[in-house]
Phi, psi and omega in degrees: 000134183282144176276096184293328177297315178294321179299317178294316180300322181275353179069034181289141178284163178299324179296316178295319178299319178296319178297318179298314178301317180296316180293325177296322175298312179302315179302318179294324177296314180297323177299314180296323176298318179295331177294326186278323186258153176283150185301335182276357181277154177297325180298315179296312183300320179292318178297320178296317178300315179293320179301315180294321178298316179297319179301316178298314181298322178296317179298320178296313181297325178284348180086020178261159173293140177288119184211112181294347178296344181264003190274349176056049184295341177293349177270356180291151176302139177075357178288132181249015178287156185300113183289305184297316180297319179292325175299316182292323185269350183297137000262007187292320183226158174230123179260117177261160185240144180289348176259012180273123180288348180265317189256005178239126180261104184288342181290328178236012175056033179245148177280144172295133181240129177286156176298133182269074184238034182271000000 
């Protein structure tokens, strides 16, 4: 659901508001796809890629800087990163976990790192 007070404050046009509503719907669809598929599947990976693209597009439409630090990825299906700690540290830091199938790359044993642009 769109924050109409913020939309008015930012002076967003009806066309932009409609685009935001549409993208929010798309984001929810990609989230639901990620709920159904396991993280190692192509379907999940593609849905995650699209979800991230939509997040970027929403930030642009709202007139914000594109910053993945605001995306709350620990709330994604199958994410095993620390929920409470990430809530407390949001948006300044993101704590990833080595047992997370989304944020841990087992091929090179490195943790996914968010862009440090806070």
